[in-house]
C-alpha positions as CSV (number, residue, x, y, z in Angstrom):
1,M,0.2,-0.4,0.1
2,D,1.2,3.6,-0.9
3,I,1.5,6.0,1.7
4,V,0.1,9.2,1.4
5,V,2.7,11.6,2.8
6,L,1.8,15.2,3.0
7,D,4.0,18.5,3.9
8,E,2.9,21.8,5.7
9,P,1.2,23.5,2.5
10,A,-0.6,20.3,1.5
11,V,-2.2,20.1,4.7
12,Q,-3.0,23.9,4.8
13,Q,-4.7,23.4,1.4
14,R,-7.1,20.7,2.8
15,L,-7.9,21.9,6.4
16,R,-10.9,24.2,7.0
17,Y,-11.4,25.8,10.1
18,Q,-15.6,25.1,9.1
19,D,-14.7,21.5,9.1
20,L,-12.3,21.6,11.7
21,I,-14.4,22.9,14.3
22,P,-17.0,20.2,14.0
23,A,-14.9,17.5,14.0
24,I,-13.1,18.4,17.3
25,A,-16.3,19.0,18.5
26,D,-17.5,15.3,18.0
27,A,-13.8,13.7,18.7
28,L,-14.0,15.6,22.3
29,A,-17.7,14.1,22.7
30,A,-16.9,10.4,22.3
31,L,-13.8,10.9,24.4
32,S,-15.8,12.2,27.1
33,A,-18.8,9.5,26.5
34,G,-15.5,6.3,26.8
35,R,-15.7,5.4,22.8
36,V,-12.0,6.7,22.3
37,V,-8.8,4.8,23.7
38,Q,-6.4,7.0,24.4
39,P,-3.7,7.1,26.9
40,V,-1.8,10.0,28.5
41,R,1.0,11.4,26.4
42,A,4.3,10.5,27.3
43,V,6.8,13.2,27.3
44,L,10.6,12.6,27.3
45,P,12.7,15.5,28.3
46,V,15.5,16.5,25.9
47,A,17.2,18.3,29.1
48,P,20.5,19.1,27.2
49,H,18.7,21.2,24.2
50,H,16.1,22.8,26.8
51,G,13.1,20.2,25.0
52,F,10.2,17.9,25.1
53,F,8.9,15.0,23.0
54,A,6.1,13.9,23.5
55,V,3.9,10.7,22.1
56,M,0.2,10.9,22.0
57,P,-1.9,7.8,20.2
58,A,-5.2,7.6,19.6
59,Y,-8.0,5.5,18.4
60,A,-11.9,6.7,17.7
61,G,-12.7,5.3,14.3
62,A,-9.4,6.4,13.1
63,L,-6.0,4.9,14.2
64,G,-2.7,6.9,14.7
65,A,-0.3,8.9,16.9
66,K,1.2,12.6,16.8
67,L,5.0,12.7,17.5
68,V,5.8,16.0,18.4
69,T,8.8,17.9,20.0
70,F,8.4,21.6,22.1
71,Y,11.3,23.5,22.6
72,P,10.7,26.8,23.8
73,Q,14.0,28.8,23.6
74,N,13.6,28.3,20.0
75,V,14.0,31.7,18.1
76,G,13.7,32.2,14.4
77,I,11.7,28.6,14.2
78,H,8.8,27.5,15.4
79,T,8.9,26.4,18.9
80,H,6.5,23.3,18.5
81,H,7.2,20.5,15.5
82,A,5.6,17.4,14.9
83,V,4.5,14.2,12.6
84,I,1.6,12.2,12.6
85,V,1.0,8.9,11.2
86,L,-2.8,7.3,10.6
87,F,-3.2,3.6,10.1
88,K,-5.9,2.0,8.3
89,A,-7.9,0.4,11.8
90,E,-9.1,-3.0,10.3
91,T,-5.3,-4.0,9.4
92,G,-2.9,-2.0,11.1
93,E,-1.6,-1.1,7.4
94,P,0.2,2.5,7.4
95,L,-2.1,5.0,5.4
96,A,-0.3,8.6,5.6
97,M,2.5,10.8,7.5
98,M,1.8,13.9,7.6
99,D,3.2,17.3,8.7
100,G,1.3,17.9,12.5
101,R,2.8,21.3,13.2
102,L,-0.3,23.1,11.6
103,I,-2.5,20.8,12.8
104,T,-1.5,21.2,16.1
105,E,-2.0,24.5,16.4
106,M,-5.6,25.1,14.1
107,R,-6.8,22.0,16.2
108,T,-5.9,23.9,19.7
109,A,-7.8,27.1,18.6
110,A,-10.6,24.9,16.9
111,A,-11.0,23.3,20.2
112,S,-11.7,26.7,21.9
113,A,-13.5,28.4,18.9
114,V,-16.1,31.0,19.9
115,A,-18.3,32.3,16.8
116,Q,-17.7,36.3,17.0
117,R,-15.9,39.2,15.0
118,H,-12.8,40.6,16.6
119,G,-11.3,43.6,17.1
120,V,-8.2,44.0,18.4
121,K,-5.8,47.0,19.9
122,A,-2.6,46.9,22.1
123,V,-3.0,47.7,25.5
124,A,-0.4,48.6,27.8
125,T,-0.5,45.8,30.4
126,A,-2.4,42.7,30.8
127,A,-4.6,43.7,32.9
128,D,-5.7,46.3,30.5
129,A,-6.3,44.2,28.0
130,V,-8.6,41.7,30.4
131,R,-10.9,44.6,32.5
132,G,-14.3,44.3,30.8
133,A,-13.6,41.3,28.4
134,D,-16.3,39.0,27.9
135,V,-14.1,35.9,26.5
136,V,-9.9,36.2,27.6
137,V,-7.8,33.9,25.7
138,V,-4.6,33.1,27.1
139,A,-1.7,31.0,25.1
140,T,1.7,32.1,26.4
141,S,4.7,30.7,27.6
142,A,4.5,31.4,31.3
143,T,6.0,29.3,33.8
144,T,4.6,31.6,37.0
145,P,1.0,33.3,36.2
146,L,0.3,36.0,34.5
147,L,-3.9,36.1,34.2
148,Q,-5.1,37.1,37.9
149,G,-8.9,36.8,38.8
150,R,-9.1,39.6,40.1
151,W,-9.2,41.4,36.5
152,L,-12.1,39.7,35.3
153,S,-15.5,40.5,35.0
154,Q,-18.6,38.9,36.3
155,G,-19.7,36.2,33.7
156,A,-16.1,36.3,31.7
157,H,-15.2,33.2,29.8
158,V,-11.4,32.3,30.1
159,N,-9.8,30.1,27.5
160,A,-6.8,29.1,28.3
161,V,-4.1,26.5,26.1
162,G,-0.7,27.5,27.9
163,A,1.3,25.9,30.7
164,T,1.3,22.7,29.7
165,R,3.2,20.8,32.6
166,P,2.4,20.1,35.7
167,D,5.0,22.8,37.6
168,W,3.7,25.6,35.2
169,R,0.9,28.1,35.7
170,E,-0.4,30.8,33.9
171,L,-3.6,31.5,35.8
172,D,-3.6,32.7,39.5
173,D,-4.8,30.5,42.3
174,D,-7.7,33.0,42.4
175,L,-9.0,32.7,38.9
176,V,-8.7,28.6,39.4
177,T,-10.0,28.5,42.4
178,T,-13.3,30.2,42.0
179,A,-14.4,30.0,38.2
180,R,-15.9,26.5,37.1
181,V,-13.1,24.5,35.3
182,F,-13.7,23.0,32.0
183,V,-10.9,20.7,30.3
184,D,-10.7,18.6,27.3
185,S,-9.4,15.4,29.2
186,R,-9.9,14.8,33.0
187,E,-7.0,12.6,33.0
188,A,-4.5,14.5,31.1
189,A,-5.2,18.2,32.9
190,L,-5.0,16.3,36.3
191,R,-1.7,15.0,35.3
192,E,-0.3,17.9,33.3
193,S,-2.1,21.1,33.4
194,G,-0.2,23.1,36.9
195,D,-3.7,25.3,37.2
196,V,-6.0,22.4,37.1
197,I,-4.1,20.8,39.7
198,A,-4.1,23.9,41.7
199,A,-7.8,24.4,41.1
200,R,-8.6,21.1,43.5
201,S,-11.9,21.4,42.4
202,E,-14.1,19.0,40.3
203,V,-13.5,19.4,36.5
204,T,-15.8,18.9,33.4
205,E,-14.9,17.6,30.3
206,I,-16.2,19.9,27.8
207,G,-17.2,17.1,25.2
208,A,-20.1,16.1,27.9
209,V,-21.2,19.6,27.6
210,V,-21.1,19.5,23.6
211,A,-22.7,16.0,24.1
212,G,-25.5,17.6,25.9
213,V,-24.5,15.2,29.2
214,H,-23.8,18.2,31.2
215,P,-25.3,22.0,31.4
216,G,-22.5,24.3,31.2
217,R,-22.7,27.3,32.7
218,R,-25.2,27.5,35.1
219,T,-25.8,31.1,35.8
220,P,-24.8,34.1,33.6
221,E,-22.5,36.0,36.1
222,E,-20.8,32.8,36.4
223,V,-17.1,32.7,35.2
224,T,-15.7,29.8,33.2
225,L,-12.4,28.6,32.6
226,F,-11.4,25.9,29.9
227,K,-8.3,24.6,30.0
228,S,-6.5,22.7,27.6
229,V,-3.6,20.8,27.2
230,G,-4.6,19.4,23.9
231,V,-5.0,15.5,23.1
232,A,-4.5,13.1,20.7
233,V,-8.0,12.8,19.9
234,E,-8.0,16.2,18.2
235,D,-4.9,15.4,16.4
236,V,-6.1,11.9,15.2
237,A,-9.3,13.6,14.0
238,A,-8.1,16.6,12.0
239,A,-5.4,14.3,10.6
240,A,-8.4,11.8,9.1
241,L,-10.0,14.9,7.9
242,V,-7.0,16.1,6.2
243,L,-6.8,12.9,4.3
244,Q,-10.5,12.7,3.7
245,R,-10.3,16.1,1.8
246,R,-7.4,14.5,-0.3
247,T,-9.5,11.9,-1.9
248,E,-12.9,13.3,-2.1
């Protein structure tokens, strides 16, 4: 069997948010319903070069794995690089290998996507950017808290996608202990996210909200937090979508 090989431009041609967002929603709903086989990622520190190498397999109809590196000190090149491999679930035959850097970037955005227009302007401080906002997105390489809960308005929602190590933080204690916390994977977040570990409270998988099993926000004044560590089923679902678009 010929193996399809797709570089980043080929992936970019085939991956669109209008298709990816519902695909990620379905994948997260399947994960919360127990229909996905997905161990927590294995992370290997590359200490001499200040990097990390991770292996992220999943089976959810589509079968595959992502090999990803994270080198936070890179300058002039991306901090993340990845390759995703897909296999035929029925026979185990390899189907495709594709660049996973853009898929990682896009599926992360899709997991916390919100349908609205954004007017963007620069401000002097993080506090100025946050005050009065209905939706706050935190995507940082911080290892200590940057966002403080006291800056948030009632009813604000926070999407946080950085600080994905158990000893890293981007949100302060005030925020994580007072907000209702939603995650992509309970098992992964409680093992990998310093912010979720610090919350010391029950967390809800966003897939349960997507599936209608959990109501999500309970009152208009409630502050809600979606902390995403990124999970393999998102990568495999996105890669399967890319492969499907190639054959259509």
